PyMOL Python script that loads the backbone (N, CA, C, O; Angstrom):
from pymol import cmd

cmd.read_pdbstr("""\
ATOM      1  N   MET A   1     133.294  85.596 161.787  1.00  0.00           N
ATOM      2  CA  MET A   1     132.867  84.778 160.682  1.00  0.00           C
ATOM      3  C   MET A   1     132.381  85.690 159.555  1.00  0.00           C
ATOM      4  O   MET A   1     131.729  86.709 159.784  1.00  0.00           O
ATOM      5  N   ASN A   2     132.708  85.303 158.386  1.00  0.00           N
ATOM      6  CA  ASN A   2     132.213  85.998 157.203  1.00  0.00           C
ATOM      7  C   ASN A   2     130.860  85.370 156.863  1.00  0.00           C
ATOM      8  O   ASN A   2     130.784  84.194 156.507  1.00  0.00           O
ATOM      9  N   ILE A   3     129.811  86.153 156.974  1.00  0.00           N
ATOM     10  CA  ILE A   3     128.453  85.635 156.765  1.00  0.00           C
ATOM     11  C   ILE A   3     128.281  85.041 155.366  1.00  0.00           C
ATOM     12  O   ILE A   3     127.545  84.070 155.194  1.00  0.00           O
ATOM     13  N   ASN A   4     128.951  85.615 154.371  1.00  0.00           N
ATOM     14  CA  ASN A   4     128.838  85.097 153.008  1.00  0.00           C
ATOM     15  C   ASN A   4     129.405  83.690 152.898  1.00  0.00           C
ATOM     16  O   ASN A   4     128.831  82.852 152.202  1.00  0.00           O
ATOM     17  N   GLU A   5     130.510  83.414 153.564  1.00  0.00           N
ATOM     18  CA  GLU A   5     131.113  82.076 153.538  1.00  0.00           C
ATOM     19  C   GLU A   5     130.208  81.058 154.228  1.00  0.00           C
ATOM     20  O   GLU A   5     130.059  79.932 153.752  1.00  0.00           O
ATOM     21  N   ILE A   6     129.610  81.451 155.339  1.00  0.00           N
ATOM     22  CA  ILE A   6     128.707  80.546 156.071  1.00  0.00           C
ATOM     23  C   ILE A   6     127.488  80.215 155.219  1.00  0.00           C
ATOM     24  O   ILE A   6     127.079  79.057 155.146  1.00  0.00           O
ATOM     25  N   ILE A   7     126.912  81.213 154.581  1.00  0.00           N
ATOM     26  CA  ILE A   7     125.738  80.973 153.734  1.00  0.00           C
ATOM     27  C   ILE A   7     126.109  80.098 152.544  1.00  0.00           C
ATOM     28  O   ILE A   7     125.356  79.195 152.181  1.00  0.00           O
ATOM     29  N   ASP A   8     127.265  80.357 151.933  1.00  0.00           N
ATOM     30  CA  ASP A   8     127.710  79.523 150.805  1.00  0.00           C
ATOM     31  C   ASP A   8     127.879  78.068 151.223  1.00  0.00           C
ATOM     32  O   ASP A   8     127.594  77.165 150.437  1.00  0.00           O
ATOM     33  N   LYS A   9     128.336  77.828 152.440  1.00  0.00           N
ATOM     34  CA  LYS A   9     128.586  76.464 152.917  1.00  0.00           C
ATOM     35  C   LYS A   9     127.290  75.759 153.336  1.00  0.00           C
ATOM     36  O   LYS A   9     127.084  74.598 152.985  1.00  0.00           O
ATOM     37  N   PHE A  10     126.416  76.446 154.082  1.00  0.00           N
ATOM     38  CA  PHE A  10     125.257  75.781 154.673  1.00  0.00           C
ATOM     39  C   PHE A  10     123.939  76.005 153.935  1.00  0.00           C
ATOM     40  O   PHE A  10     123.034  75.177 154.042  1.00  0.00           O
ATOM     41  N   ALA A  11     123.808  77.089 153.199  1.00  0.00           N
ATOM     42  CA  ALA A  11     122.546  77.369 152.506  1.00  0.00           C
ATOM     43  C   ALA A  11     122.828  78.004 151.154  1.00  0.00           C
ATOM     44  O   ALA A  11     122.415  79.138 150.909  1.00  0.00           O
ATOM     45  N   PRO A  12     123.531  77.287 150.262  1.00  0.00           N
ATOM     46  CA  PRO A  12     123.957  77.897 149.000  1.00  0.00           C
ATOM     47  C   PRO A  12     122.807  78.357 148.094  1.00  0.00           C
ATOM     48  O   PRO A  12     122.914  79.407 147.461  1.00  0.00           O
ATOM     49  N   ASP A  13     121.744  77.615 148.024  1.00  0.00           N
ATOM     50  CA  ASP A  13     120.582  77.994 147.201  1.00  0.00           C
ATOM     51  C   ASP A  13     119.471  78.458 148.132  1.00  0.00           C
ATOM     52  O   ASP A  13     118.453  77.782 148.278  1.00  0.00           O
ATOM     53  N   PHE A  14     119.667  79.604 148.757  1.00  0.00           N
ATOM     54  CA  PHE A  14     118.774  80.053 149.814  1.00  0.00           C
ATOM     55  C   PHE A  14     117.660  80.962 149.303  1.00  0.00           C
ATOM     56  O   PHE A  14     117.739  81.547 148.223  1.00  0.00           O
ATOM     57  N   THR A  15     116.634  81.050 150.119  1.00  0.00           N
ATOM     58  CA  THR A  15     115.663  82.126 150.027  1.00  0.00           C
ATOM     59  C   THR A  15     115.770  82.870 151.351  1.00  0.00           C
ATOM     60  O   THR A  15     115.981  82.248 152.393  1.00  0.00           O
ATOM     61  N   ALA A  16     115.632  84.170 151.325  1.00  0.00           N
ATOM     62  CA  ALA A  16     115.831  84.974 152.531  1.00  0.00           C
ATOM     63  C   ALA A  16     114.547  85.679 152.942  1.00  0.00           C
ATOM     64  O   ALA A  16     113.691  86.006 152.120  1.00  0.00           O
ATOM     65  N   ARG A  17     114.450  85.899 154.249  1.00  0.00           N
ATOM     66  CA  ARG A  17     113.319  86.639 154.795  1.00  0.00           C
ATOM     67  C   ARG A  17     113.806  87.450 155.987  1.00  0.00           C
ATOM     68  O   ARG A  17     114.603  86.969 156.794  1.00  0.00           O
ATOM     69  N   GLU A  18     113.327  88.671 156.092  1.00  0.00           N
ATOM     70  CA  GLU A  18     113.673  89.506 157.230  1.00  0.00           C
ATOM     71  C   GLU A  18     112.590  89.359 158.286  1.00  0.00           C
ATOM     72  O   GLU A  18     111.400  89.425 157.981  1.00  0.00           O
ATOM     73  N   ASN A  19     113.013  89.160 159.535  1.00  0.00           N
ATOM     74  CA  ASN A  19     112.095  89.016 160.655  1.00  0.00           C
ATOM     75  C   ASN A  19     112.592  89.932 161.764  1.00  0.00           C
ATOM     76  O   ASN A  19     113.444  89.543 162.563  1.00  0.00           O
ATOM     77  N   ARG A  20     112.063  91.139 161.813  1.00  0.00           N
ATOM     78  CA  ARG A  20     112.506  92.196 162.727  1.00  0.00           C
ATOM     79  C   ARG A  20     113.969  92.496 162.463  1.00  0.00           C
ATOM     80  O   ARG A  20     114.310  92.876 161.343  1.00  0.00           O
ATOM     81  N   GLN A  21     114.858  92.342 163.453  1.00  0.00           N
ATOM     82  CA  GLN A  21     116.274  92.643 163.216  1.00  0.00           C
ATOM     83  C   GLN A  21     117.040  91.422 162.708  1.00  0.00           C
ATOM     84  O   GLN A  21     118.256  91.496 162.531  1.00  0.00           O
ATOM     85  N   LYS A  22     116.368  90.319 162.474  1.00  0.00           N
ATOM     86  CA  LYS A  22     117.041  89.099 162.024  1.00  0.00           C
ATOM     87  C   LYS A  22     116.801  88.854 160.540  1.00  0.00           C
ATOM     88  O   LYS A  22     115.723  89.123 160.011  1.00  0.00           O
ATOM     89  N   MET A  23     117.834  88.337 159.886  1.00  0.00           N
ATOM     90  CA  MET A  23     117.723  87.855 158.512  1.00  0.00           C
ATOM     91  C   MET A  23     117.813  86.338 158.578  1.00  0.00           C
ATOM     92  O   MET A  23     118.728  85.795 159.196  1.00  0.00           O
ATOM     93  N   ILE A  24     116.876  85.658 157.950  1.00  0.00           N
ATOM     94  CA  ILE A  24     116.871  84.200 157.945  1.00  0.00           C
ATOM     95  C   ILE A  24     117.089  83.747 156.513  1.00  0.00           C
ATOM     96  O   ILE A  24     116.343  84.115 155.605  1.00  0.00           O
ATOM     97  N   PHE A  25     118.137  82.934 156.327  1.00  0.00           N
ATOM     98  CA  PHE A  25     118.477  82.394 155.013  1.00  0.00           C
ATOM     99  C   PHE A  25     118.087  80.922 155.029  1.00  0.00           C
ATOM    100  O   PHE A  25     118.729  80.118 155.705  1.00  0.00           O
ATOM    101  N   PHE A  26     117.045  80.566 154.292  1.00  0.00           N
ATOM    102  CA  PHE A  26     116.513  79.208 154.274  1.00  0.00           C
ATOM    103  C   PHE A  26     117.207  78.395 153.190  1.00  0.00           C
ATOM    104  O   PHE A  26     117.131  78.728 152.007  1.00  0.00           O
ATOM    105  N   GLY A  27     117.888  77.323 153.601  1.00  0.00           N
ATOM    106  CA  GLY A  27     118.500  76.401 152.657  1.00  0.00           C
ATOM    107  C   GLY A  27     117.744  75.083 152.679  1.00  0.00           C
ATOM    108  O   GLY A  27     116.730  74.958 153.365  1.00  0.00           O
ATOM    109  N   ASP A  28     118.234  74.094 151.927  1.00  0.00           N
ATOM    110  CA  ASP A  28     117.578  72.789 151.895  1.00  0.00           C
ATOM    111  C   ASP A  28     117.709  72.047 153.219  1.00  0.00           C
ATOM    112  O   ASP A  28     116.718  71.538 153.743  1.00  0.00           O
ATOM    113  N   SER A  29     118.917  71.980 153.764  1.00  0.00           N
ATOM    114  CA  SER A  29     119.162  71.234 154.993  1.00  0.00           C
ATOM    115  C   SER A  29     119.386  72.115 156.209  1.00  0.00           C
ATOM    116  O   SER A  29     119.170  71.689 157.343  1.00  0.00           O
ATOM    117  N   TYR A  30     119.820  73.348 155.968  1.00  0.00           N
ATOM    118  CA  TYR A  30     120.154  74.259 157.066  1.00  0.00           C
ATOM    119  C   TYR A  30     119.515  75.623 156.846  1.00  0.00           C
ATOM    120  O   TYR A  30     119.256  76.030 155.714  1.00  0.00           O
ATOM    121  N   ASN A  31     119.266  76.321 157.955  1.00  0.00           N
ATOM    122  CA  ASN A  31     118.868  77.717 157.923  1.00  0.00           C
ATOM    123  C   ASN A  31     119.953  78.500 158.648  1.00  0.00           C
ATOM    124  O   ASN A  31     120.447  78.060 159.686  1.00  0.00           O
ATOM    125  N   VAL A  32     120.321  79.640 158.117  1.00  0.00           N
ATOM    126  CA  VAL A  32     121.275  80.522 158.774  1.00  0.00           C
ATOM    127  C   VAL A  32     120.488  81.719 159.283  1.00  0.00           C
ATOM    128  O   VAL A  32     119.872  82.446 158.504  1.00  0.00           O
ATOM    129  N   ILE A  33     120.513  81.920 160.603  1.00  0.00           N
ATOM    130  CA  ILE A  33     119.778  83.000 161.229  1.00  0.00           C
ATOM    131  C   ILE A  33     120.785  84.038 161.705  1.00  0.00           C
ATOM    132  O   ILE A  33     121.594  83.768 162.592  1.00  0.00           O
ATOM    133  N   ALA A  34     120.733  85.223 161.113  1.00  0.00           N
ATOM    134  CA  ALA A  34     121.682  86.287 161.443  1.00  0.00           C
ATOM    135  C   ALA A  34     120.960  87.397 162.186  1.00  0.00           C
ATOM    136  O   ALA A  34     120.004  87.982 161.676  1.00  0.00           O
ATOM    137  N   ASP A  35     121.423  87.679 163.389  1.00  0.00           N
ATOM    138  CA  ASP A  35     120.899  88.788 164.184  1.00  0.00           C
ATOM    139  C   ASP A  35     121.768  89.996 163.885  1.00  0.00           C
ATOM    140  O   ASP A  35     122.847  90.152 164.457  1.00  0.00           O
ATOM    141  N   MET A  36     121.297  90.843 162.992  1.00  0.00           N
ATOM    142  CA  MET A  36     122.100  91.958 162.513  1.00  0.00           C
ATOM    143  C   MET A  36     122.345  92.998 163.608  1.00  0.00           C
ATOM    144  O   MET A  36     123.397  93.638 163.617  1.00  0.00           O
ATOM    145  N   ALA A  37     121.407  93.174 164.517  1.00  0.00           N
ATOM    146  CA  ALA A  37     121.557  94.178 165.572  1.00  0.00           C
ATOM    147  C   ALA A  37     122.669  93.812 166.548  1.00  0.00           C
ATOM    148  O   ALA A  37     123.441  94.677 166.963  1.00  0.00           O
ATOM    149  N   SER A  38     122.757  92.536 166.917  1.00  0.00           N
ATOM    150  CA  SER A  38     123.785  92.118 167.879  1.00  0.00           C
ATOM    151  C   SER A  38     125.047  91.610 167.203  1.00  0.00           C
ATOM    152  O   SER A  38     126.081  91.474 167.856  1.00  0.00           O
ATOM    153  N   GLY A  39     124.983  91.322 165.888  1.00  0.00           N
ATOM    154  CA  GLY A  39     126.173  90.905 165.152  1.00  0.00           C
ATOM    155  C   GLY A  39     126.546  89.439 165.311  1.00  0.00           C
ATOM    156  O   GLY A  39     127.724  89.088 165.243  1.00  0.00           O
ATOM    157  N   TYR A  40     125.552  88.578 165.524  1.00  0.00           N
ATOM    158  CA  TYR A  40     125.803  87.145 165.666  1.00  0.00           C
ATOM    159  C   TYR A  40     124.939  86.359 164.694  1.00  0.00           C
ATOM    160  O   TYR A  40     123.899  86.837 164.240  1.00  0.00           O
ATOM    161  N   LEU A  41     125.380  85.151 164.382  1.00  0.00           N
ATOM    162  CA  LEU A  41     124.559  84.254 163.577  1.00  0.00           C
ATOM    163  C   LEU A  41     124.561  82.871 164.184  1.00  0.00           C
ATOM    164  O   LEU A  41     125.438  82.513 164.971  1.00  0.00           O
ATOM    165  N   ARG A  42     123.548  82.095 163.796  1.00  0.00           N
ATOM    166  CA  ARG A  42     123.437  80.695 164.225  1.00  0.00           C
ATOM    167  C   ARG A  42     123.047  79.866 163.012  1.00  0.00           C
ATOM    168  O   ARG A  42     122.454  80.375 162.061  1.00  0.00           O
ATOM    169  N   ILE A  43     123.386  78.590 163.055  1.00  0.00           N
ATOM    170  CA  ILE A  43     123.084  77.664 161.963  1.00  0.00           C
ATOM    171  C   ILE A  43     122.132  76.599 162.514  1.00  0.00           C
ATOM    172  O   ILE A  43     122.451  75.912 163.485  1.00  0.00           O
ATOM    173  N   TYR A  44     120.969  76.473 161.887  1.00  0.00           N
ATOM    174  CA  TYR A  44     119.955  75.528 162.336  1.00  0.00           C
ATOM    175  C   TYR A  44     119.878  74.361 161.365  1.00  0.00           C
ATOM    176  O   TYR A  44     119.680  74.555 160.165  1.00  0.00           O
ATOM    177  N   ASP A  45     120.036  73.143 161.886  1.00  0.00           N
ATOM    178  CA  ASP A  45     119.943  71.923 161.084  1.00  0.00           C
ATOM    179  C   ASP A  45     118.479  71.498 161.035  1.00  0.00           C
ATOM    180  O   ASP A  45     117.899  71.157 162.066  1.00  0.00           O
ATOM    181  N   ASN A  46     117.878  71.514 159.849  1.00  0.00           N
ATOM    182  CA  ASN A  46     116.469  71.168 159.698  1.00  0.00           C
ATOM    183  C   ASN A  46     116.184  69.696 159.957  1.00  0.00           C
ATOM    184  O   ASN A  46     115.069  69.346 160.346  1.00  0.00           O
ATOM    185  N   THR A  47     117.159  68.834 159.752  1.00  0.00           N
ATOM    186  CA  THR A  47     116.975  67.404 159.984  1.00  0.00           C
ATOM    187  C   THR A  47     117.063  67.068 161.474  1.00  0.00           C
ATOM    188  O   THR A  47     116.202  66.370 162.010  1.00  0.00           O
ATOM    189  N   LEU A  48     118.104  67.566 162.135  1.00  0.00           N
ATOM    190  CA  LEU A  48     118.305  67.294 163.562  1.00  0.00           C
ATOM    191  C   LEU A  48     117.419  68.160 164.451  1.00  0.00           C
ATOM    192  O   LEU A  48     117.239  67.861 165.632  1.00  0.00           O
ATOM    193  N   LYS A  49     116.864  69.235 163.885  1.00  0.00           N
ATOM    194  CA  LYS A  49     116.018  70.178 164.633  1.00  0.00           C
ATOM    195  C   LYS A  49     116.771  70.802 165.812  1.00  0.00           C
ATOM    196  O   LYS A  49     116.245  70.906 166.920  1.00  0.00           O
ATOM    197  N   THR A  50     118.023  71.216 165.543  1.00  0.00           N
ATOM    198  CA  THR A  50     118.845  71.850 166.567  1.00  0.00           C
ATOM    199  C   THR A  50     119.871  72.761 165.916  1.00  0.00           C
ATOM    200  O   THR A  50     120.119  72.672 164.713  1.00  0.00           O
ATOM    201  N   TYR A  51     120.462  73.631 166.709  1.00  0.00           N
ATOM    202  CA  TYR A  51     121.539  74.500 166.221  1.00  0.00           C
ATOM    203  C   TYR A  51     122.845  73.722 166.222  1.00  0.00           C
ATOM    204  O   TYR A  51     123.074  72.879 167.089  1.00  0.00           O
ATOM    205  N   VAL A  52     123.698  74.008 165.249  1.00  0.00           N
ATOM    206  CA  VAL A  52     124.936  73.252 165.088  1.00  0.00           C
ATOM    207  C   VAL A  52     126.156  74.171 165.061  1.00  0.00           C
ATOM    208  O   VAL A  52     126.053  75.382 164.863  1.00  0.00           O
ATOM    209  N   LYS A  53     127.315  73.543 165.267  1.00  0.00           N
ATOM    210  CA  LYS A  53     128.602  74.223 165.178  1.00  0.00           C
ATOM    211  C   LYS A  53     129.013  74.317 163.703  1.00  0.00           C
ATOM    212  O   LYS A  53     128.292  73.846 162.823  1.00  0.00           O
ATOM    213  N   LEU A  54     130.154  74.916 163.444  1.00  0.00           N
ATOM    214  CA  LEU A  54     130.612  75.108 162.065  1.00  0.00           C
ATOM    215  C   LEU A  54     130.904  73.801 161.333  1.00  0.00           C
ATOM    216  O   LEU A  54     130.923  73.772 160.102  1.00  0.00           O
ATOM    217  N   ASP A  55     131.132  72.717 162.081  1.00  0.00           N
ATOM    218  CA  ASP A  55     131.371  71.429 161.431  1.00  0.00           C
ATOM    219  C   ASP A  55     130.072  70.639 161.215  1.00  0.00           C
ATOM    220  O   ASP A  55     130.100  69.513 160.719  1.00  0.00           O
ATOM    221  N   GLY A  56     128.938  71.239 161.593  1.00  0.00           N
ATOM    222  CA  GLY A  56     127.643  70.597 161.377  1.00  0.00           C
ATOM    223  C   GLY A  56     127.187  69.688 162.494  1.00  0.00           C
ATOM    224  O   GLY A  56     126.137  69.057 162.377  1.00  0.00           O
ATOM    225  N   THR A  57     127.947  69.602 163.580  1.00  0.00           N
ATOM    226  CA  THR A  57     127.550  68.765 164.720  1.00  0.00           C
ATOM    227  C   THR A  57     126.816  69.617 165.752  1.00  0.00           C
ATOM    228  O   THR A  57     127.101  70.807 165.889  1.00  0.00           O
ATOM    229  N   PRO A  58     125.869  69.014 166.480  1.00  0.00           N
ATOM    230  CA  PRO A  58     125.141  69.772 167.498  1.00  0.00           C
ATOM    231  C   PRO A  58     126.093  70.304 168.563  1.00  0.00           C
ATOM    232  O   PRO A  58     127.119  69.696 168.865  1.00  0.00           O
ATOM    233  N   GLY A  59     125.728  71.450 169.121  1.00  0.00           N
ATOM    234  CA  GLY A  59     126.561  72.048 170.151  1.00  0.00           C
ATOM    235  C   GLY A  59     125.717  72.723 171.206  1.00  0.00           C
ATOM    236  O   GLY A  59     124.495  72.813 171.094  1.00  0.00           O
ATOM    237  N   THR A  60     126.400  73.198 172.239  1.00  0.00           N
ATOM    238  CA  THR A  60     125.709  73.925 173.296  1.00  0.00           C
ATOM    239  C   THR A  60     125.345  75.311 172.794  1.00  0.00           C
ATOM    240  O   THR A  60     125.788  75.733 171.726  1.00  0.00           O
ATOM    241  N   ASP A  61     124.541  76.009 173.569  1.00  0.00           N
ATOM    242  CA  ASP A  61     124.099  77.345 173.190  1.00  0.00           C
ATOM    243  C   ASP A  61     125.290  78.264 172.928  1.00  0.00           C
ATOM    244  O   ASP A  61     125.280  79.030 171.964  1.00  0.00           O
ATOM    245  N   LYS A  62     126.295  78.195 173.759  1.00  0.00           N
ATOM    246  CA  LYS A  62     127.478  79.056 173.603  1.00  0.00           C
ATOM    247  C   LYS A  62     128.296  78.674 172.361  1.00  0.00           C
ATOM    248  O   LYS A  62     128.889  79.543 171.721  1.00  0.00           O
ATOM    249  N   GLU A  63     128.331  77.392 172.022  1.00  0.00           N
ATOM    250  CA  GLU A  63     129.119  76.915 170.882  1.00  0.00           C
ATOM    251  C   GLU A  63     128.476  77.218 169.528  1.00  0.00           C
ATOM    252  O   GLU A  63     129.138  77.123 168.495  1.00  0.00           O
ATOM    253  N   THR A  64     127.209  77.577 169.527  1.00  0.00           N
ATOM    254  CA  THR A  64     126.494  77.757 168.256  1.00  0.00           C
ATOM    255  C   THR A  64     126.214  79.221 167.913  1.00  0.00           C
ATOM    256  O   THR A  64     125.466  79.497 166.975  1.00  0.00           O
ATOM    257  N   HIS A  65     126.797  80.158 168.652  1.00  0.00           N
ATOM    258  CA  HIS A  65     126.700  81.584 168.346  1.00  0.00           C
ATOM    259  C   HIS A  65     128.024  82.039 167.751  1.00  0.00           C
ATOM    260  O   HIS A  65     129.078  81.853 168.358  1.00  0.00           O
ATOM    261  N   PHE A  66     127.970  82.635 166.564  1.00  0.00           N
ATOM    262  CA  PHE A  66     129.187  83.059 165.874  1.00  0.00           C
ATOM    263  C   PHE A  66     129.120  84.544 165.570  1.00  0.00           C
ATOM    264  O   PHE A  66     128.128  85.033 165.030  1.00  0.00           O
ATOM    265  N   LYS A  67     130.173  85.254 165.919  1.00  0.00           N
ATOM    266  CA  LYS A  67     130.260  86.697 165.677  1.00  0.00           C
ATOM    267  C   LYS A  67     130.400  86.941 164.182  1.00  0.00           C
ATOM    268  O   LYS A  67     131.216  86.300 163.520  1.00  0.00           O
ATOM    269  N   ILE A  68     129.605  87.871 163.644  1.00  0.00           N
ATOM    270  CA  ILE A  68     129.654  88.219 162.240  1.00  0.00           C
ATOM    271  C   ILE A  68     130.699  89.320 162.045  1.00  0.00           C
ATOM    272  O   ILE A  68     130.741  90.286 162.807  1.00  0.00           O
ATOM    273  N   LYS A  69     131.533  89.166 161.028  1.00  0.00           N
ATOM    274  CA  LYS A  69     132.493  90.215 160.703  1.00  0.00           C
ATOM    275  C   LYS A  69     131.751  91.431 160.152  1.00  0.00           C
ATOM    276  O   LYS A  69     130.750  91.297 159.448  1.00  0.00           O
ATOM    277  N   LYS A  70     132.251  92.597 160.479  1.00  0.00           N
ATOM    278  CA  LYS A  70     131.716  93.827 159.903  1.00  0.00           C
ATOM    279  C   LYS A  70     132.202  93.923 158.460  1.00  0.00           C
ATOM    280  O   LYS A  70     133.200  93.304 158.092  1.00  0.00           O
ATOM    281  N   ARG A  71     131.503  94.690 157.661  1.00  0.00           N
ATOM    282  CA  ARG A  71     131.808  94.817 156.247  1.00  0.00           C
ATOM    283  C   ARG A  71     133.281  95.179 156.018  1.00  0.00           C
ATOM    284  O   ARG A  71     133.926  94.616 155.133  1.00  0.00           O
ATOM    285  N   GLU A  72     133.808  96.109 156.805  1.00  0.00           N
ATOM    286  CA  GLU A  72     135.204  96.530 156.617  1.00  0.00           C
ATOM    287  C   GLU A  72     136.209  95.463 157.054  1.00  0.00           C
ATOM    288  O   GLU A  72     137.386  95.561 156.707  1.00  0.00           O
ATOM    289  N   GLU A  73     135.779  94.452 157.802  1.00  0.00           N
ATOM    290  CA  GLU A  73     136.658  93.353 158.239  1.00  0.00           C
ATOM    291  C   GLU A  73     136.710  92.225 157.211  1.00  0.00           C
ATOM    292  O   GLU A  73     137.600  91.376 157.271  1.00  0.00           O
ATOM    293  N   MET A  74     135.780  92.209 156.282  1.00  0.00           N
ATOM    294  CA  MET A  74     135.716  91.114 155.301  1.00  0.00           C
ATOM    295  C   MET A  74     136.710  91.334 154.172  1.00  0.00           C
ATOM    296  O   MET A  74     136.796  90.516 153.257  1.00  0.00           O
TER     297      MET A  74
END
""", "prot")
cmd.dss("prot")
cmd.show_as("cartoon", "prot")
cmd.util.cbc("prot")
cmd.orient("prot")
């Protein structure tokens, strides 16, 4: 997944904060949590209070972890 595309879709007007190795992008309805050390991100729905899949529906733990593309892959 291209992290920029995910942020544009789920948290376009974000504020960001670094929390140890994670970057958290706070949007109005969703937060995008990127674990830079492991190379994965998750999307948190603030209304449903759960992690969601790319289509915005709730999913299992395995379905809500997305591999981040490296800079040279974008």
